[in-house]
BAZARO-542458 format. One record per residue (C-alpha): y, x negated, z. Coordinates in Angstrom, 1 decimal, decimal comma, padded with zeros to 4 digits. Layout:
REM residues N
        v        u        w
        Y        X        Z
...
REM end
This chain:
REM residues 852
        v        u        w
   -015,6    035,6    090,6
   -011,6    035,8    090,7
   -011,7    033,7    093,4
   -013,9    031,0    091,5
   -011,3    030,7    088,8
   -009,2    027,7    090,1
   -012,4    025,3    091,1
   -013,7    025,9    087,5
   -010,7    025,3    085,3
   -010,7    021,5    087,0
   -014,1    020,7    085,9
   -015,8    020,2    083,0
   -019,5    021,6    083,4
   -020,5    020,1    079,9
   -020,5    016,6    081,6
   -021,1    017,5    085,0
   -024,2    018,8    087,4
   -021,7    020,6    089,7
   -022,9    024,4    090,3
   -020,7    026,3    087,8
   -020,5    029,2    090,3
   -022,0    032,5    090,4
   -020,6    036,0    092,1
   -022,1    036,6    095,1
   -021,9    039,4    097,7
   -019,4    039,1    100,4
   -021,9    041,4    102,5
   -024,3    038,6    103,5
   -023,8    036,9    107,1
   -021,2    034,4    105,7
   -022,3    031,8    108,3
   -022,3    028,9    106,7
   -021,1    025,6    107,2
   -021,4    022,3    105,3
   -019,6    019,2    106,3
   -019,3    016,5    103,1
   -018,4    012,9    103,3
   -016,0    012,1    099,9
   -015,4    008,6    098,9
   -013,1    009,3    096,1
   -010,0    007,6    095,0
   -009,4    008,1    098,9
   -012,3    008,6    101,4
   -012,5    011,5    103,2
   -013,9    014,8    104,2
   -014,4    017,6    103,5
   -015,2    021,0    105,2
   -016,4    024,2    104,2
   -017,2    027,6    105,4
   -018,4    030,5    103,7
   -016,1    033,5    103,8
   -016,2    036,4    101,8
   -018,9    035,2    099,6
   -017,2    031,5    098,6
   -016,7    028,6    100,7
   -013,3    028,3    101,8
   -012,3    024,7    102,1
   -010,7    021,7    103,4
   -009,9    017,9    103,1
   -010,0    016,2    106,3
   -008,5    012,4    105,4
   -009,3    011,5    108,7
   -012,4    013,1    109,4
   -012,8    015,7    111,4
   -012,0    015,4    115,2
   -014,4    014,8    117,9
   -012,3    014,9    121,1
   -010,5    018,2    122,8
   -006,8    018,0    121,8
   -007,4    015,1    118,7
   -005,8    016,9    115,9
   -007,1    016,1    112,1
   -005,2    017,1    109,3
   -006,3    019,7    107,2
   -005,5    020,2    103,5
   -006,4    023,2    102,3
   -008,4    023,5    098,8
   -009,4    025,1    096,2
   -012,6    027,7    097,2
   -016,2    026,8    095,9
   -019,3    028,3    095,0
   -022,4    029,0    098,2
   -024,0    026,7    095,4
   -022,2    023,6    096,4
   -023,6    023,8    100,1
   -026,7    022,1    098,7
   -025,5    019,3    096,3
   -025,5    015,1    097,2
   -024,7    012,9    094,8
   -022,1    010,9    092,0
   -019,4    012,7    091,0
   -018,7    010,2    087,4
   -015,9    008,4    087,6
   -013,2    010,2    085,2
   -014,1    013,6    086,4
   -011,9    015,3    089,1
   -012,2    014,0    092,2
   -015,0    011,3    091,4
   -016,6    009,2    093,9
   -020,2    009,3    096,1
   -020,8    012,5    098,1
   -022,8    012,6    101,3
   -023,9    016,3    103,4
   -023,1    014,2    106,3
   -023,6    017,8    108,4
   -024,7    021,5    108,1
   -025,2    024,5    110,0
   -023,7    027,7    111,0
   -020,6    029,0    112,1
   -018,1    032,2    113,7
   -015,2    033,3    114,1
   -014,3    033,0    118,0
   -012,1    035,5    119,1
   -009,6    037,5    116,6
   -009,1    035,8    113,3
   -004,5    035,6    112,6
   -003,0    034,4    109,0
   -002,5    030,9    110,3
   -005,3    030,4    112,7
   -008,7    030,8    112,7
   -010,3    029,7    116,2
   -014,0    028,7    114,5
   -017,4    027,4    116,7
   -019,5    025,5    114,3
   -023,6    025,3    115,0
   -024,2    021,9    112,9
   -026,6    019,4    113,0
   -023,8    016,9    113,8
   -020,8    018,6    114,9
   -021,1    021,6    117,5
   -018,4    023,5    119,6
   -015,4    024,7    119,4
   -012,2    024,0    117,2
   -009,2    026,0    116,0
   -007,9    025,5    112,8
   -004,2    026,5    112,3
   -001,7    026,2    109,8
    001,0    023,6    110,2
    004,4    024,8    109,9
    008,4    023,5    108,7
    008,8    020,0    106,9
    005,3    019,0    108,0
    004,2    022,2    105,4
    004,0    021,1    101,8
    005,1    023,8    099,1
    002,1    026,1    098,5
    001,5    026,0    102,4
   -001,8    024,4    102,5
   -001,8    021,6    105,3
   -003,1    022,5    108,7
   -004,7    020,7    111,6
   -008,0    020,8    112,4
   -007,9    020,3    116,3
   -011,1    019,7    118,7
   -011,1    022,7    121,4
   -012,6    021,6    125,1
   -016,3    023,1    125,7
   -017,8    024,2    128,9
   -020,6    021,4    128,6
   -020,7    018,9    126,4
   -022,5    019,2    123,6
   -022,4    016,9    120,4
   -024,4    013,4    120,8
   -022,5    010,5    122,7
   -022,4    008,1    120,0
   -021,1    010,6    117,1
   -018,8    008,6    115,1
   -017,2    009,9    111,8
   -018,6    005,9    110,7
   -022,4    007,8    110,5
   -023,1    007,0    107,1
   -026,6    008,7    107,1
   -027,3    012,3    104,7
   -028,2    015,2    107,2
   -030,2    016,0    104,3
   -031,5    012,9    103,0
   -031,3    009,9    105,2
   -029,5    007,7    102,9
   -026,1    006,0    103,2
   -023,1    006,6    100,8
   -024,3    003,6    099,1
   -027,6    004,2    098,5
   -026,6    007,5    097,2
   -024,2    005,8    095,3
   -027,2    004,0    093,8
   -029,0    007,3    092,8
   -027,7    008,6    089,5
   -029,6    011,4    089,2
   -027,3    013,3    091,1
   -024,6    013,4    089,3
   -021,4    016,3    090,2
   -018,1    016,7    090,6
   -015,9    018,1    093,7
   -012,0    018,6    093,9
   -008,8    018,8    095,6
   -005,5    019,8    095,1
   -002,7    018,0    094,1
   -000,3    017,0    095,7
    003,1    018,3    095,1
    006,3    016,4    094,4
    008,1    015,5    097,7
    011,8    016,7    098,3
    015,0    014,2    097,9
    015,5    012,1    100,9
    018,1    013,9    103,4
    021,8    014,5    102,5
    023,9    012,7    106,0
    026,8    014,3    105,7
    025,7    017,7    106,5
    024,3    016,8    109,9
    026,3    017,4    113,0
    028,2    014,7    114,4
    027,4    012,3    111,9
    030,8    010,1    111,1
    031,4    007,8    107,8
    031,0    004,0    109,4
    029,7    000,9    107,9
    026,1    000,0    108,5
    026,5   -002,8    112,2
    025,3   -005,7    111,7
    023,8   -006,1    115,4
    022,4   -003,0    117,2
    020,7   -002,9    120,6
    018,2   -000,1    120,4
    017,9    003,0    123,3
    015,6    002,6    126,0
    014,2    004,9    128,6
    013,7    004,8    132,5
    010,7    005,0    133,8
    009,9    007,5    136,0
    006,8    009,2    137,7
    007,0    012,6    136,9
    007,7    014,4    133,2
    010,9    016,3    133,6
    010,4    019,9    133,5
    014,1    021,2    133,7
    016,8    021,3    130,2
    015,1    021,2    127,2
    013,0    018,4    126,3
    010,3    016,9    123,7
    007,4    014,6    124,2
    005,9    011,4    122,3
    003,2    008,9    123,0
    004,0    006,1    124,4
    003,3    003,5    121,9
    001,7    000,0    123,4
    003,4   -002,7    120,5
    006,5   -004,1    119,7
    010,2   -002,0    119,3
    012,2   -003,2    115,7
    015,0   -001,8    114,4
    014,8   -001,4    110,7
    017,8   -002,5    109,0
    017,9   -001,0    105,6
    020,5   -002,5    102,9
    020,5   -002,7    099,5
    016,9   -003,4    099,0
    016,8   -005,9    101,7
    015,2   -004,9    104,9
    015,5   -006,9    108,1
    013,2   -006,5    111,5
    014,7   -006,6    114,5
    013,2   -007,0    118,3
    015,4   -005,8    121,3
    016,9   -009,5    122,0
    018,1   -008,9    118,2
    015,7   -011,6    117,0
    014,3   -011,1    113,1
    010,9   -010,4    113,0
    010,7   -010,1    109,4
    009,2   -012,9    107,9
    006,3   -012,1    110,9
    005,4   -008,5    109,7
    006,0   -008,9    105,7
    004,0   -005,9    104,9
    005,8   -003,8    106,8
    009,1   -005,1    104,9
    008,0   -005,1    101,4
    007,0   -001,0    102,7
    010,2   -000,2    103,8
    012,1   -001,7    100,8
    010,6    001,2    098,8
    012,8    004,1    100,6
    015,1    005,6    098,1
    018,2    004,8    100,3
    021,2    002,5    100,1
    021,5    001,3    103,8
    019,7    002,7    106,9
    018,7    002,2    110,3
    015,3    003,3    111,5
    014,4    002,5    114,8
    010,6    002,3    115,7
    007,4    000,5    117,1
    005,0   -001,4    115,3
    001,7   -001,1    116,9
   -002,3   -002,0    116,0
   -004,4    001,3    115,9
   -008,3    001,6    116,7
   -010,8    003,8    114,9
   -009,8    006,5    117,7
   -006,0    006,1    116,8
   -005,1    004,9    120,3
   -002,7    001,3    119,8
   -003,7   -001,9    121,4
   -001,6   -004,5    121,8
   -004,0   -006,8    122,0
   -005,1   -006,3    118,8
   -001,5   -006,6    117,8
   -001,3   -009,9    119,2
   -004,5   -011,2    117,7
   -003,1   -010,0    114,2
    000,2   -011,7    114,5
   -001,6   -015,0    116,2
   -003,9   -015,4    113,1
   -001,6   -013,7    110,5
   -003,5   -010,8    109,5
   -001,1   -008,7    109,6
   -001,3   -005,7    107,0
   -003,5   -003,2    108,7
   -000,4   -002,8    111,4
    001,3    000,1    111,5
    005,0    000,6    112,0
    005,7    004,0    114,2
    009,3    005,3    113,2
    010,9    007,9    116,0
    014,6    007,6    115,4
    016,8    006,9    112,5
    020,6    006,3    114,1
    022,2    005,2    110,6
    021,6    006,5    107,3
    023,4    006,2    104,0
    027,0    005,1    105,5
    026,6    007,5    107,8
    026,6    006,8    112,1
    024,3    009,4    113,7
    024,1    008,5    117,1
    026,3    011,6    117,9
    023,7    013,2    115,7
    021,6    015,5    118,6
    017,8    013,7    118,8
    016,2    016,8    117,0
    018,4    016,7    113,6
    017,9    012,9    113,5
    014,2    013,5    113,8
    014,1    015,5    111,0
    016,5    014,2    108,5
    014,0    011,1    109,6
    010,5    012,7    108,8
    012,5    014,0    105,3
    013,4    010,4    104,5
    009,8    009,5    105,0
    008,7    012,3    103,1
    010,8    011,3    100,4
    009,8    007,9    100,3
    006,0    009,9    100,6
    005,5    007,6    103,6
    003,5    010,1    105,8
    000,5    008,2    106,5
    000,0    004,2    105,5
    001,9    001,4    106,7
    005,3    003,8    107,7
    004,4    006,5    109,7
    006,2    009,1    111,0
    005,8    009,4    115,1
    005,3    013,2    115,7
    006,4    015,0    118,9
    006,5    018,3    121,1
    008,3    020,8    122,4
    006,5    021,7    124,8
    004,0    021,9    127,5
    005,3    018,2    128,7
    002,5    017,9    131,4
    000,0    019,2    129,6
    000,3    016,4    127,1
    000,8    013,7    129,5
   -002,4    014,7    131,2
   -004,2    015,2    128,0
   -002,9    011,3    126,9
   -004,3    009,8    130,1
   -007,3    011,3    129,2
   -007,5    009,8    126,4
   -006,7    005,8    127,8
   -003,2    006,3    126,1
   -000,4    004,5    127,6
    001,5    007,6    128,5
    004,6    009,2    126,9
    008,0    009,2    126,4
    010,1    012,7    127,4
    013,7    012,7    125,3
    016,5    015,5    125,7
    016,8    017,5    122,4
    020,1    017,2    122,0
    020,9    013,9    123,4
    022,9    011,2    121,4
    021,4    007,9    120,5
    023,0    005,0    122,9
    022,7    001,6    122,7
    021,5    000,7    126,5
    018,7    002,1    128,8
    019,2    006,1    129,2
    017,9    008,7    131,4
    018,3    011,1    128,8
    015,2    008,8    127,6
    011,7    009,2    130,8
    008,6    007,1    130,2
    005,4    008,3    132,2
    002,9    006,1    131,9
   -000,5    007,1    132,9
   -001,1    003,3    134,6
    001,8    002,7    136,5
    001,1   -000,5    138,3
    001,9   -003,0    134,6
    004,2   -004,7    135,0
    006,2   -007,9    133,0
    005,8   -011,3    134,5
    007,2   -014,2    134,2
    004,9   -017,5    133,6
    005,7   -020,5    135,9
    003,1   -022,6    136,0
   -001,0   -022,4    135,3
   -003,7   -024,2    136,8
   -006,7   -026,3    135,3
   -010,0   -024,1    133,7
   -013,1   -024,5    135,6
   -016,8   -024,8    134,4
   -017,2   -024,1    130,7
   -013,8   -022,0    130,1
   -011,4   -023,5    128,1
   -007,6   -023,6    127,6
   -006,8   -022,7    131,6
   -007,8   -021,3    134,6
   -005,0   -018,9    135,8
   -001,4   -018,2    134,9
    001,3   -018,4    138,2
    003,4   -015,1    138,1
    007,1   -014,8    138,5
    010,1   -012,3    138,6
    013,7   -012,9    139,1
    015,4   -011,9    142,2
    018,8   -012,3    143,7
    017,7   -016,3    144,6
    016,0   -017,1    141,4
    012,5   -016,7    140,1
    010,2   -015,3    143,0
    006,1   -016,2    143,1
    004,3   -013,2    142,5
    000,5   -014,0    142,2
   -001,9   -015,6    139,8
   -004,1   -013,6    136,8
   -006,9   -015,0    135,5
   -009,0   -012,5    133,8
   -008,2   -010,2    129,9
   -008,2   -013,4    127,6
   -009,8   -014,1    124,6
   -010,7   -018,1    124,2
   -009,1   -018,0    121,1
   -005,7   -016,4    123,3
   -007,3   -019,3    126,0
   -007,1   -022,4    123,7
   -003,8   -021,0    121,9
   -001,7   -020,6    124,4
   -003,0   -023,3    126,4
   -001,6   -025,9    124,2
    001,5   -024,0    124,4
    001,5   -024,1    127,9
    001,5   -028,1    128,1
    004,2   -028,6    125,6
    006,2   -026,1    128,7
    005,4   -028,7    131,6
    007,7   -029,7    134,0
    007,4   -032,3    136,9
    009,4   -029,2    139,5
    008,3   -025,8    140,6
    010,4   -023,1    138,6
    009,6   -020,8    141,9
    012,2   -020,4    145,0
    010,3   -021,1    148,4
    006,7   -022,1    148,2
    003,6   -021,4    146,3
    000,2   -021,2    148,0
   -002,4   -023,7    147,0
   -000,2   -025,6    144,2
   -001,6   -028,8    144,6
   -003,3   -028,5    141,6
   -001,1   -026,6    139,8
    000,6   -027,7    136,1
    004,3   -026,5    136,5
    006,1   -025,0    133,5
    009,8   -024,1    131,9
    009,9   -020,3    132,4
    010,1   -019,2    129,1
    007,0   -016,9    128,6
    006,9   -013,2    129,6
    003,1   -011,5    129,7
    002,3   -008,2    130,9
   -000,2   -007,7    133,4
   -001,9   -004,3    134,4
   -002,8   -004,2    138,3
   -004,8   -001,4    140,4
   -002,4   -001,8    143,6
    000,5   -004,2    145,6
   -000,8   -006,3    148,3
    001,4   -005,7    151,6
    003,0   -009,0    150,8
    004,3   -007,2    147,3
    001,8   -009,0    145,3
   -000,9   -007,2    142,5
   -004,9   -006,6    143,5
   -006,5   -007,8    140,8
   -004,5   -008,3    138,3
   -005,5   -008,4    134,5
   -003,4   -010,0    131,8
   -002,8   -007,6    129,7
   -000,5   -009,1    126,2
    002,4   -011,5    125,9
    005,7   -010,2    125,0
    007,8   -012,6    122,6
    010,0   -010,1    122,6
    011,0   -010,2    126,0
    013,8   -012,5    127,5
    012,6   -014,0    130,7
    015,9   -013,4    132,3
    015,7   -010,0    132,2
    012,2   -009,2    134,3
    013,5   -008,6    137,7
    011,6   -008,2    140,9
    011,2   -003,7    141,3
    009,8   -002,1    143,8
    008,5    001,6    144,8
    011,7    002,6    146,4
    013,7    001,3    143,5
    011,7    002,8    140,7
    011,8    006,3    142,5
    015,4    005,8    143,5
    016,0    005,4    139,9
    014,7    008,5    138,8
    016,6    010,7    141,0
    018,3    012,5    138,3
    016,1    013,2    136,5
    013,3    015,1    139,0
    013,5    016,3    142,4
    010,5    014,1    144,0
    008,9    013,7    147,2
    009,0    010,8    148,9
    006,7    008,6    147,6
    004,2    006,0    150,3
    004,1    002,4    149,7
    001,4    000,7    147,8
   -001,2   -001,5    149,6
   -001,4    000,1    153,1
   -004,6    001,0    153,6
   -006,6    004,2    152,4
   -004,1    007,1    151,7
   -005,2    010,5    153,7
   -008,1    012,1    151,4
   -009,5    008,6    150,7
   -011,9    006,4    151,9
   -013,2    003,3    150,2
   -016,8    001,9    149,7
   -018,2   -001,1    149,0
   -014,8   -002,7    148,4
   -013,8    000,2    146,0
   -011,4    003,2    147,0
   -012,3    006,5    146,2
   -010,2    008,9    146,0
   -011,4    012,7    146,4
   -014,7    011,5    148,0
   -015,5    015,1    149,0
   -014,7    016,6    145,7
   -018,1    018,6    144,7
   -019,6    017,0    141,4
   -023,2    019,1    141,0
   -022,0    022,7    142,6
   -025,6    023,7    142,6
   -026,5    021,2    145,7
   -022,7    020,3    146,8
   -023,5    016,8    145,8
   -019,7    015,1    146,5
   -018,3    012,0    144,9
   -018,7    010,2    148,4
   -022,7    011,2    147,7
   -023,3    009,9    144,5
   -021,5    006,7    145,3
   -024,1    006,2    148,4
   -026,6    007,5    146,0
   -026,5    004,6    143,5
   -025,5    001,8    146,8
   -028,6    003,1    148,3
   -031,0    002,6    144,7
   -028,6   -000,4    143,9
   -032,1   -002,5    143,8
   -034,0   -000,8    141,5
   -030,7    001,0    139,0
   -029,2   -002,8    137,9
   -031,9   -004,6    136,7
   -032,2   -002,4    134,0
   -028,7   -002,1    133,7
   -026,6   -005,1    134,1
   -024,4   -006,7    131,7
   -025,1   -003,9    128,7
   -022,1   -002,7    127,5
   -022,1    001,1    128,0
   -021,0    004,8    127,2
   -020,1    007,1    129,5
   -019,9    010,7    130,0
   -017,2    011,8    132,2
   -016,5    014,5    134,2
   -013,7    013,7    136,3
   -014,0    017,4    138,2
   -017,3    017,9    137,9
   -020,1    018,8    136,3
   -018,7    022,3    135,6
   -015,3    021,0    134,7
   -014,0    019,6    131,4
   -017,0    016,3    130,4
   -016,2    014,0    127,5
   -018,0    010,4    126,3
   -016,1    007,8    126,5
   -017,0    004,2    124,9
   -014,0    001,7    125,3
   -012,3    001,9    129,0
   -009,2    003,3    130,1
   -006,9    003,7    132,8
   -009,1    006,0    135,0
   -012,1    003,5    135,0
   -011,2    001,0    137,8
   -010,3   -002,8    136,7
   -012,4   -004,3    138,5
   -015,5   -003,0    136,7
   -015,4   -005,8    134,2
   -014,6   -005,1    130,2
   -016,5   -007,4    127,4
   -014,7   -007,6    123,7
   -017,1   -006,7    121,1
   -016,6   -007,7    117,6
   -016,5   -005,1    115,1
   -015,6   -004,2    111,2
   -012,2   -003,8    112,3
   -011,4   -006,0    115,1
   -013,0   -006,2    118,6
   -012,6   -003,7    120,9
   -013,4   -003,8    124,8
   -016,8   -001,6    126,6
   -017,1   -002,0    129,8
   -020,3   -003,6    132,2
   -021,7   -003,4    135,1
   -022,9   -006,5    137,4
   -023,2   -005,0    141,1
   -023,4   -002,2    143,0
   -019,9   -002,0    144,0
   -018,8   -002,2    139,9
   -021,2    001,6    139,9
   -019,4    002,8    142,5
   -016,1    002,1    140,0
   -017,4    004,7    137,8
   -017,9    007,4    139,9
   -014,5    006,8    140,9
   -013,3    007,6    137,1
   -016,1    010,6    137,5
   -018,9    009,0    135,1
   -021,6    011,3    135,7
   -023,7    010,0    132,9
   -024,7    006,0    132,1
   -025,7    005,2    128,8
   -026,2    001,6    128,1
   -027,0   -000,5    124,9
   -030,0   -002,1    123,9
   -029,1   -005,5    124,2
   -027,0   -007,7    126,7
   -023,9   -009,6    126,6
   -025,0   -012,6    126,4
   -026,9   -011,8    123,3
   -024,7   -008,1    121,5
   -026,8   -008,8    118,2
   -030,4   -009,0    119,6
   -031,7   -006,0    121,0
   -034,7   -006,8    124,1
   -035,8   -003,0    124,1
   -036,5   -000,3    121,6
   -036,5    003,0    122,7
   -038,2    006,0    121,3
   -037,0    009,6    122,6
   -040,0    012,3    122,4
   -037,6    015,9    122,3
   -039,0    018,8    121,7
   -037,6    021,7    119,9
   -037,2    025,2    122,3
   -040,6    026,0    122,4
   -042,2    023,5    122,9
   -045,0    023,6    124,8
   -045,2    020,4    127,8
   -048,3    020,0    127,1
   -047,6    019,0    123,4
   -044,9    016,3    124,7
   -047,3    014,5    127,0
   -050,5    014,1    123,5
   -047,2    012,9    121,8
   -046,4    010,6    124,6
   -050,4    009,2    124,3
   -050,5    008,6    120,4
   -047,3    007,6    120,2
   -048,2    004,6    122,8
   -051,7    004,2    121,4
   -049,7    002,9    118,3
   -046,9    001,1    119,8
   -050,1   -000,7    121,7
   -051,8   -001,3    118,1
   -049,3   -003,5    117,1
   -049,2   -005,6    119,5
   -045,6   -004,1    122,4
   -046,2   -002,3    125,1
   -044,5    000,0    126,1
   -043,1    001,6    129,1
   -042,3    005,5    130,2
   -039,4    007,1    131,8
   -038,8    010,8    132,7
   -035,2    011,7    130,7
   -033,8    013,8    132,9
   -033,5    016,1    130,2
   -036,3    018,0    128,3
   -038,5    014,8    126,6
   -040,0    011,8    127,7
   -038,5    008,0    126,4
   -041,4    005,2    125,5
   -039,2    001,9    126,1
   -040,2   -000,9    124,6
   -039,5   -004,4    125,8
   -038,6   -007,0    123,4
   -037,8   -010,4    123,4
   -033,9   -010,8    121,8
   -034,8   -011,5    118,6
   -034,6   -009,7    115,9
   -031,2   -008,1    114,9
   -029,8   -004,5    114,7
   -030,8   -004,0    111,4
   -034,4   -005,1    111,7
   -035,0   -003,2    115,2
   -034,0   -000,1    113,8
   -035,7   -000,3    110,3
   -039,0   -001,2    112,6
   -037,7    002,3    115,4
   -038,3    003,9    112,2
   -040,6    003,4    110,2
   -042,6    003,2    113,6
   -041,6    006,8    114,4
   -042,3    008,0    110,1
   -045,8    006,8    109,8
   -046,2    008,9    113,5
   -044,9    011,4    112,2
   -046,6    011,6    108,8
   -049,6    012,1    110,3
   -049,1    015,4    112,2
   -046,0    016,6    110,0
   -046,7    020,5    111,2
   -046,3    018,9    114,9
   -043,6    016,2    114,5
   -040,8    014,8    112,7
   -038,4    011,7    112,4
   -035,5    013,3    110,8
   -033,0    014,8    112,9
   -032,3    017,9    110,4
   -031,9    020,9    112,3
   -034,2    022,6    109,7
   -036,3    020,1    109,9
   -037,0    020,0    113,5
   -037,6    023,3    114,0
   -040,9    024,1    116,1
   -041,6    020,2    116,4
   -041,4    017,7    118,4
   -038,0    014,9    117,1
   -039,3    011,2    117,4
   -035,6    010,3    117,9
   -035,3    006,3    117,0
   -031,7    006,1    116,0
   -030,5    005,2    120,0
   -031,9    001,5    118,4
   -028,9    001,2    116,2
   -026,3   -001,5    117,3
   -023,7    001,1    119,6
   -026,4    003,5    120,3
   -027,1    004,1    123,4
   -029,7    006,0    125,4
   -029,4    007,1    129,7
   -030,2    004,1    131,7
   -033,1    004,1    134,6
   -032,4    005,1    137,7
   -029,2    007,0    137,0
   -027,8    010,7    136,6
   -027,7    013,3    134,5
   -025,0    015,9    134,0
   -027,6    018,9    134,5
   -028,3    021,6    136,9
   -029,4    019,6    139,9
   -028,7    016,0    139,1
   -031,8    015,2    137,8
   -032,0    011,8    137,2
   -034,4    009,2    134,5
   -036,7    007,3    136,0
   -039,4    005,1    135,4
   -043,1    005,8    136,1
   -046,6    004,9    134,9
   -048,5    006,2    132,7
   -051,0    007,8    135,2
   -049,2    009,8    136,3
   -048,3    011,5    133,0
   -049,8    015,1    133,8
   -048,9    018,8    133,6
   -047,3    018,8    136,7
   -044,9    016,2    135,8
   -041,5    017,4    134,0
   -038,9    015,4    132,7
   -036,0    016,7    135,1
   -038,7    016,3    138,0
   -036,6    013,9    139,9
   -033,4    014,4    141,2
   -030,5    012,4    143,3
   -032,2    014,6    146,5
   -035,5    013,3    145,8
   -035,7    010,4    144,3
   -034,9    008,1    147,4
   -038,6    009,3    148,8
   -040,1    008,5    146,4
   -039,1    005,0    145,7
   -039,4    004,3    149,6
   -042,8    005,5    149,0
   -043,8    003,3    146,2
   -045,9   -000,1    146,8
   -045,9   -001,4    143,7
   -042,8   -001,0    140,7
   -044,0    001,6    138,0
   -042,4   -000,8    135,4
   -043,9   -004,0    137,3
   -044,0   -006,7    134,1
   -042,0   -005,3    132,1
   -040,0   -008,3    131,1
   -043,3   -010,2    130,7
   -044,5   -008,0    128,6
   -041,5   -008,5    126,0
   -042,2   -009,3    122,3
   -040,7   -011,3    119,4
   -039,9   -008,6    116,1
   -041,3   -011,2    114,0
   -041,9   -011,0    110,7
   -045,5   -010,9    110,2
   -044,9   -007,6    112,9
   -042,2   -006,0    110,4
   -044,5   -006,4    107,8
   -047,0   -004,8    108,9
   -045,1   -001,1    109,7
   -043,5   -001,9    106,2
   -040,6   -003,5    106,9
   -039,3   -006,3    104,5
REM end
């Protein structure tokens, strides 16, 4: 088969069991879809779509895109035979593409609309990936000589179809259930997979060919161009749009192989980022000046200033990234007079010539159209905002209206620290920081901030504050409640985020965001809404803005002290249920919902425009989540990440304000994160399974669990199945808890294999009830008791008694409308004795189900 010639040429079939590839008719359905996870020289994924009798294939260096609008590079590689879709195993090290390969997802696909040469709109129906994507071929400088570079972009689906906890870090095969490590240990199935080799990069750009470039010496000192704050995305004129990064601005000065990293205030921070300096030394230039921002990124590719500061304080900076977005000077030429787009093209070419399109040094890309939509999407993703730049603008060493920044969180500002209070209780370091900013008469008091600090930062910053102590207040004028305050020299600059300003102009509910070691305290000036609006007049015509902090705006209301915007917005069209209705529902049933939900890390399904609008899962807090909702730092493989939790009904109202239609908690509480205190067995029937069969399996699984000395409690899911929830003493870790749940589920399924399965494979689940034990892993979640589902009629997940389990009951029996009546009529909690029934997963219990 001619389309498989390259595939066969790259492989020695005497050394591998990989299929040689027989010809297949192209007249079949052509609907097979496969996603392989491949640990070769670089870990990546492989997307494969059946087309014309072969598997058309792309390598995905960072895996598939999972959130709407998310882009992932997809490098087109050689076609693979259809037989390849069934393989999983180890590729010999010396063979092409040597490494471990997992069958990560499998299913079917179809084309949506009319395919084009450089664009394919697809719908995947896999066991993990479900929904719409687009594959579009890249153009211009982003494309290689063979035209193999594509983008895989997740499209918006009418309703969310993928599991909320799905991540590219998922480490289990849909075919065998094995992890990558387990597959690597099994050398019986050894085969290969290939990727096209990368072509040589072109040489660095010639600055003499750029219009506006002039000969000049490399300046010893230079100030970066700064952006002016704006409230709206400019629409008149030619602009480009970049993501606003949340890091430290740095100019990289390269001369004769020596690199200096200079902050916006002229400080040399080369020794603070040695890995970045070393990487920049490999640039194929004699002299250059690059402008960018050093950042720390989380798994979702979002910049996190807190993680950046943690890296600096610990000295672990190897994972930091320098995002470069401008090139003011190159090889003896001052490029300040060159149009911005031309400077960016030269920058991209320079980094491409050095092989720096990924890794530690990265080109900061941009869009040239649809700025407003880009800004809206950036805010949905939890980014800080965007920067809009005039496409033909010159580089200016000052703040300019040719660059404007539009923030998703407009209420984030920098302040100077003028004092601190003593810590209370078990807290160390300090209690709160006294903030201020400079006005005409000196440093003006602006309030206090006492939340948002990690334990390490409390201790480290506490030592710094003690060294800065002075006898008298640095603030001009009186400071309220200052009898126990320790005054300090105003040398530290912090950034704080807050909900709004009070009537006297002070931040309300401020949260510490980070130290700004790159800022001069004297630059931190008092600002107000009028000054900001006046500063934007040259960019865009604007309507007068309301002053912050003067009661609810028109069309707003307040419940339990939480501001609700658009309270009349209909979230569930079938009932006409509004945002205010849902908030009042949680206020009414708070005594039922909070005992099962409080102080657990959360994942949310947010539908800001209502159930029929765009919905998306969110694990980590973003700008749309009110700051009053508490956060907790959860350690992970790549550093700590923030999660939300609730403690009060007001916190629940805060989630409603953010458009959260579903609330999914962890199986552990924040005071014992690594020891779950519940197990959840989710009975998920395949389409066509009779309800009475679900009831039967619930009863038999109950008997099995009780025979082990544990007590299961029953819950309707608001969907199509039932949950058996088992209380535990928080003793065993996540791995043992999940292993125990898996063993129980598999043992139960083995006794009735024609009707039950514990394998999530779509093929295994057909015609059966899936006993889902996967919700018992670290970071996995299940819907909370007494919380709403984003489904028709606003159903609620409701605890019930075992004697209520009958054919008249349905998984979506209770909803926002009828649940309050049920609760009012109850004489006793259906889950009475839940906590008292908790038992430890001790060694004997684990051994009884075969877990070592």
